[in-house]
C-alpha positions in Angstrom: 117.6 97.1 97.6 116.1 96.3 101.0 117.3 98.0 104.1 119.4 96.1 106.6 116.7 95.9 109.4 114.1 94.8 106.9 116.4 92.1 105.5 117.0 90.9 109.0 113.3 90.5 109.7 112.7 89.0 106.3 115.4 86.4 106.8 113.6 85.2 109.9 110.3 84.8 107.9 112.0 83.1 105.0 113.3 80.4 107.4 109.7 79.4 107.9 109.3 78.4 104.3 108.3 74.7 104.0 108.9 74.0 100.3 110.5 75.5 97.1 109.1 78.6 95.4 109.9 79.9 91.9 109.5 83.5 91.0 108.7 83.7 87.3 109.6 87.2 86.1 108.5 89.1 83.1 110.8 92.1 82.8 111.7 94.8 80.2 114.2 97.5 80.0 112.2 100.1 81.9 113.2 101.4 85.4 110.4 99.6 87.2 111.5 96.3 85.6 115.1 96.8 86.7 114.0 97.6 90.3 111.7 94.5 90.3 114.6 92.3 89.1 116.7 93.7 91.9 114.0 92.7 94.4 113.4 89.1 93.2 117.2 88.5 92.8 117.7 89.7 96.4 115.0 87.4 97.7 116.5 84.5 95.8 119.9 85.3 97.3 118.4 85.1 100.8 116.9 81.6 100.6 117.9 78.4 98.8 114.2 77.7 98.5 113.6 80.6 96.1 114.6 80.5 92.5 114.1 82.9 89.6 112.9 82.1 86.0 112.5 84.6 83.1 109.2 84.2 81.2 106.6 86.4 79.4 103.5 87.2 81.4 100.4 89.1 80.5 101.9 92.3 82.0 105.4 93.6 82.1 106.9 94.2 84.6 105.4 91.5 86.7 106.2 88.2 88.4 104.3 85.2 89.6 104.9 83.3 92.8 104.6 79.5 92.0 105.7 76.1 93.1 108.3 74.5 90.7 105.7 72.1 89.2 102.5 74.2 89.7 101.2 77.7 88.9 99.4 79.1 91.9 97.8 82.0 90.1 99.4 84.6 92.3 101.0 87.5 90.2 102.4 90.8 91.3 102.3 93.4 88.5 104.7 96.1 89.7 106.8 96.1 92.8 105.1 95.0 96.0 106.9 97.3 98.4 105.4 99.8 100.9 102.2 98.4 102.5 102.2 95.5 100.0 105.6 94.1 101.1 103.8 92.0 103.7 101.5 90.6 101.0 104.6 89.4 99.1 106.1 87.8 102.2 102.9 86.0 103.0 102.6 84.8 99.4 106.1 83.3 99.6 105.3 81.5 102.9 101.8 80.2 101.8 102.9 79.1 98.4 105.8 77.2 100.0 103.2 75.2 101.9 102.8 77.1 105.2 99.2 77.1 106.1 97.5 80.5 106.0 96.0 81.8 109.3 92.4 81.5 108.1 89.4 80.0 110.0 88.5 76.4 109.1 85.1 77.4 107.9 86.5 80.0 105.5 89.0 77.5 104.1 86.2 75.0 103.5 84.1 77.7 101.7 87.1 78.7 99.5 87.8 75.1 98.6 84.2 74.4 97.7 84.0 77.3 95.2 83.3 75.9 91.7 84.1 77.6 88.4 86.9 79.8 87.2 87.6 83.0 89.0 90.4 85.4 87.9 90.7 88.5 90.2 92.6 91.7 89.4 93.1 94.2 92.2 94.3 97.7 91.4 96.2 99.2 94.3 98.6 101.9 95.3 101.6 101.2 97.5 100.6 103.9 100.0 97.2 102.5 100.5 96.7 100.9 103.9 93.4 99.3 102.9 94.8 97.5 99.9 96.8 94.7 101.6 93.7 93.2 103.2 92.2 92.7 99.7 95.5 91.5 98.1 96.2 89.0 100.9 92.7 87.6 100.9 92.7 87.0 97.2 96.1 85.5 97.3 94.9 83.1 100.0 92.0 82.1 97.8 94.4 81.4 94.9 96.6 79.2 97.1 93.7 77.2 98.4 91.7 76.7 95.2 93.3 76.0 91.8 90.3 77.5 90.0 91.1 80.9 91.5 93.9 83.3 90.4 94.8 86.8 91.4 96.9 89.6 90.0 97.9 92.6 92.1 98.4 95.6 89.8 100.2 98.7 91.1 98.5 101.7 89.7 101.7 103.7 89.8 103.4 101.2 87.5 100.5 100.8 85.1 99.1 104.3 84.8 97.9 103.9 81.3 95.8 100.9 82.3 94.4 102.7 85.3 93.5 105.7 83.1 91.9 103.5 80.5 89.7 101.8 83.1 89.0 105.1 84.7 90.0 103.8 88.1 90.0 106.7 90.6 89.9 104.8 93.9 91.8 101.9 95.4 91.6 99.1 96.0 89.4 98.4 92.9 88.8 94.7 92.1 87.7 93.1 88.9 86.5 89.6 88.6 86.8 87.9 85.2 87.1 91.3 83.6 84.0 92.8 85.3 83.9 95.3 88.2 83.6 93.4 91.5 84.2 95.8 94.3 85.9 98.9 95.7 87.5 99.7 99.1 88.7 97.5 101.9 87.3 94.0 101.8 88.1 91.2 104.2 88.2 87.6 103.1 84.8 87.0 104.7 83.4 90.0 102.8 84.7 88.7 99.5 83.2 85.2 100.2 79.9 86.9 101.1 79.9 88.8 97.7 80.5 85.4 96.0 77.4 84.1 97.8 79.2 81.7 100.1 78.7 83.5 103.4 76.4 82.4 106.3 72.7 82.9 106.0 69.9 83.1 108.7 70.0 79.3 109.2 73.5 79.6 110.7 72.0 81.5 113.6 69.1 79.2 114.4 69.0 77.6 117.9 71.5 80.1 119.5 70.8 80.3 123.2 70.1 83.8 124.6 73.1 85.9 125.5 73.7 87.6 128.8 75.3 90.5 126.8 75.0 91.0 123.1 77.2 93.8 121.7 76.2 95.4 118.4 79.3 96.7 116.7 82.9 95.6 116.6 84.9 98.7 116.9 87.0 99.8 119.9 83.9 100.4 122.0 82.4 97.0 121.1 85.6 95.1 121.6 86.2 96.7 125.0 82.6 96.0 126.1 82.8 92.4 125.0 86.1 91.7 126.8 84.8 93.4 130.0 81.5 91.4 129.8 83.2 88.1 129.1 85.6 88.5 132.0 82.6 88.4 134.2 82.0 84.9 133.1 78.8 85.6 131.3 77.7 84.5 127.8 78.7 87.3 125.4 78.3 87.8 121.7 79.3 90.4 119.1 77.4 91.3 115.9 79.6 93.3 113.7 79.2 94.6 110.1 83.0 94.8 110.0 85.2 94.1 112.9 87.3 97.1 113.7 84.9 99.6 112.2 86.3 103.1 111.3 89.6 102.3 112.9 90.4 99.9 110.0 90.4 103.1 107.8 92.7 105.0 110.2 96.4 105.3 109.2 98.6 106.7 111.9 97.5 106.7 115.6 99.8 108.8 117.8 97.5 109.6 120.8 96.7 106.1 122.1 98.2 106.4 125.5 101.1 104.0 126.2 101.7 103.4 122.5 103.6 106.2 120.8 102.6 105.1 117.3 100.5 102.4 115.7 98.2 102.0 112.7 94.5 101.2 112.6 94.7 97.7 111.1 97.4 96.7 113.6 95.3 97.9 116.6 92.2 96.1 115.2 94.2 92.9 114.9 95.2 93.2 118.5 91.6 93.8 119.6 90.4 90.8 117.6 93.0 88.5 119.2 92.1 89.8 122.7 88.4 89.1 122.0 89.1 85.6 120.8 90.9 84.8 124.0 87.5 84.9 125.9 85.5 82.6 123.7 83.2 85.4 122.6 80.7 84.5 119.9 81.7 86.8 117.1 79.2 87.1 114.2 81.0 89.1 111.6 79.5 90.6 108.4 76.1 90.9 110.0 74.1 94.1 110.3 71.3 94.7 112.8 68.0 96.2 111.5 65.6 96.1 114.4 65.7 96.2 118.2 62.8 95.4 120.5 62.5 95.0 124.2 60.3 92.1 125.3 61.0 89.7 128.2 64.5 89.7 126.6 65.9 92.2 124.2 65.5 91.0 120.6 67.8 92.0 117.8 66.8 91.2 114.2 69.6 91.0 111.6 69.3 92.0 108.0 69.5 88.3 107.0 66.3 87.6 108.9 67.9 86.0 112.0 66.7 87.0 115.5 69.1 87.0 118.4 67.9 87.4 122.0 69.8 88.7 125.0 69.3 89.8 128.6 71.1 93.0 127.8 72.4 94.7 124.7 75.3 97.2 124.2 75.0 99.4 121.1 78.4 100.3 119.7 77.6 100.9 116.1 80.1 103.7 115.6 79.9 106.3 112.9 80.6 106.6 109.1 81.9 109.4 106.9 79.4 112.2 106.6 78.3 113.0 103.0 78.2 116.5 101.8 74.8 115.6 100.1 75.1 117.7 97.0 74.4 116.7 93.3 77.2 114.7 91.9 78.6 113.2 95.1 76.9 109.9 94.8 77.1 109.8 91.0 80.8 110.2 91.0 81.8 108.2 94.1 85.0 106.3 93.1 85.0 108.3 89.9 86.7 111.4 91.4 84.8 111.7 94.7 86.9 110.0 97.4 87.0 109.9 101.2 90.5 108.5 101.9 93.5 110.7 100.9 96.0 108.1 102.0 94.5 105.4 99.7 93.3 107.3 96.7 95.7 110.3 96.7 98.4 108.8 94.5 95.8 108.2 91.7 95.5 112.0 91.4 99.2 112.7 90.9 99.7 115.9 88.9 96.0 116.7 89.0 93.8 119.3 90.6 91.7 118.4 93.6 89.5 119.9 96.2 89.1 119.1 99.9 85.8 119.8 101.5 86.3 120.5 105.2 88.5 122.7 107.3 88.8 120.6 110.4 91.8 118.5 111.4 91.0 115.7 109.0 90.4 118.0 106.1 93.6 120.1 106.6 95.7 116.9 107.2 94.3 115.6 103.9 95.1 118.8 102.1 98.7 118.8 103.4 99.2 115.1 102.3 97.6 115.7 98.9 99.7 118.9 98.3 102.8 116.7 98.0 101.3 114.6 95.3 98.8 116.6 93.2 99.2 119.8 91.1 96.9 122.0 93.2 94.6 121.7 96.2 91.5 123.9 96.9 90.2 123.7 100.5 86.6 124.6 100.9 85.4 125.5 104.4 81.7 126.4 105.2 82.6 128.5 108.2 84.3 131.8 108.3 87.6 130.3 109.4 89.3 127.0 109.5 88.7 124.8 112.5 91.9 122.7 112.4 94.6 123.0 115.0 96.8 126.0 114.5 100.0 124.0 113.9 98.2 122.3 110.9 96.9 125.6 109.6 100.5 127.1 109.7 101.8 124.1 107.8 99.0 124.4 105.2 99.6 128.1 104.6 103.2 127.4 104.0 102.5 125.3 100.9 102.6 127.0 97.5 100.0 124.9 95.7 97.1 125.2 98.2 94.2 127.7 98.0 91.9 128.1 101.0 88.3 129.4 100.5 86.3 130.0 103.6 82.5 130.9 103.8 82.2 128.4 100.9 79.0 126.3 100.6 79.5 123.4 98.2 76.6 123.3 95.8 77.5 120.7 93.2 80.2 118.3 92.1 80.2 118.3 88.3 81.3 115.8 85.7 80.4 113.5 82.8 82.0 110.1 83.1 84.1 111.4 86.1 84.6 114.5 88.1 85.5 117.7 86.2 84.8 120.4 88.7 83.1 121.7 91.8 80.7 124.6 92.4 80.3 126.6 95.6 78.4 129.6 96.9 80.2 132.3 98.6 78.3 133.0 101.8 79.8 136.5 101.9 78.9 137.7 98.4 76.1 135.2 97.5 78.0 134.6 94.2 78.4 131.1 92.7 81.9 130.0 91.7 83.1 127.0 89.8 86.6 125.4 90.0 87.8 123.0 87.3 89.5 119.9 88.8 89.7 116.1 88.7 89.1 115.0 92.3 87.1 115.9 95.4 87.9 114.6 98.9 85.1 114.9 101.4 86.3 115.4 105.0 83.5 116.9 107.0 83.3 114.5 109.9 81.1 111.6 110.9 77.5 110.6 111.3 76.4 108.0 113.8 75.1 104.6 112.6 71.8 104.8 114.5 69.2 105.2 111.7 67.8 101.7 112.4 66.9 102.5 116.0 63.3 103.5 116.8 62.7 103.0 120.5 66.1 104.3 121.7 66.3 108.0 122.5 68.6 110.0 120.2 69.5 113.7 120.1 69.3 116.0 117.1 72.5 114.7 115.7 71.3 111.1 115.8 73.5 110.2 118.7 72.2 107.8 121.3 71.6 109.5 124.7 73.2 107.7 127.6 73.7 108.3 131.3 77.0 107.9 133.2 76.5 104.1 133.3 76.1 103.9 129.5 72.4 103.2 129.9 69.8 104.3 127.4 66.1 105.0 128.0 65.3 101.3 127.2 65.8 99.0 130.2 68.7 96.6 129.5 70.0 98.5 126.5 73.3 100.3 126.8 75.4 102.2 124.3 79.1 103.2 123.9 81.5 104.9 121.6 81.0 107.3 118.6 77.3 106.4 118.2 76.5 108.1 121.5 76.3 111.7 122.7 79.8 111.5 124.2 81.6 114.9 124.2 84.6 113.7 122.1 85.0 111.0 119.5 88.4 109.3 120.2 89.5 105.7 120.1 90.6 105.7 123.8 87.4 107.4 124.9 85.4 104.8 123.0 87.2 102.0 124.7 86.5 103.5 128.1 82.9 104.0 127.4 82.7 100.3 126.2 84.0 99.2 129.5 81.5 101.5 131.3 78.6 100.1 129.3 79.7 96.5 130.0 79.9 97.1 133.8 76.6 98.9 133.6 75.0 96.0 131.8 76.4 93.5 134.4 75.1 95.6 137.2 71.7 95.8 135.5 71.5 92.0 135.3 72.5 91.5 138.9 69.7 93.9 140.0 67.1 92.4 137.7 
């Protein structure tokens, strides 16, 4: 079932297993069950430490990953291939006794959780955000016997997904109640459970030389450049990696022909850790004030001080801001075609936006859904011509230009979209089941009062990355840089760090 090169890599990982693992399989006569049986039997044939037992579990087809004398609580409902194959491999290693690569503080937090917690995560195998959630919940199940987790492939359990009206992945339930949507790291899950750090964890921190606000490519680059100067450096990040964590294929990062967002972020994080930088993850800044030092107040109430600050808060998906968008988010309104597209198989959807991201989304979705309607506000599409040519070759795509979206309609979930023709001034309504918003980004700068911003909310910087506030610099997508690209953000992060260092020398 597995290709030769994958089996060769898998064989190397299976040799790292430290104890025996039993795969308890609940299978039927359906095609998915047969494919699942082929997978677990192939795994068992590759390692003497893996055995297979046939049982009846809550869902069929599914299998649990257990120790011979102990249930770990890890269950895969469906076939964990695609992006989830790594989740399966890690589960095998961790259940066998190999320690997960998790910070000691996080391990302690997990082990101290009291009560019974059963998580269910609904995923799609094409979702690049889902493995983070699956792997985090599996780790929690391995480390705490009161925690269990079932990964459920929405493609294998369509009736269950429809019944729960799940229209975005990953979607997580805890003890039968909705817990969260979208990518969540282990730290974020622990924070939602109330076990994360509070303001007291930041008391008595000495002032920094450079404090970076934001952990995306610009922030990571700035922190590394600052730390290499031998000065005290810290990072405050709401989510390390930022928007790059939601990026699938990256083909224009010079020197690397292809990589994926999560892989690049993992490399950035490892590089940052090499320099002893104080990384404060899952923290959001809410106020900046220049006194003798620059003071940054976090949303948890803590106040950090630094001789200089680099703002690299990045950007977020821009909302279309029409009635129905907020009401039906994750109920038909989506922002990631790679993650949520498979949930709309055979259905009708719209893509709002005719730039590169919108047209790429439409092309991807056209191979899954029944029909795609592209709505573009301008008189013509803005995407690269090669993408437009590909789009126009598809038989199940309709392009509407001069279309101003006015409303996303629905009851319990999306059932249509309305738009105004800017040519005829007539209102039109399209019946459909999903809307993907792809209209660009908006900078995360709303919390800044004293720092100069332009009409788009972007921070105005000079060629050194300096803002109008002495000692405060900025870099990346939150600034008025001409282009928003990963490689440009990294360069501007380095510029801001060098600018901050020069500022400290001169002051």
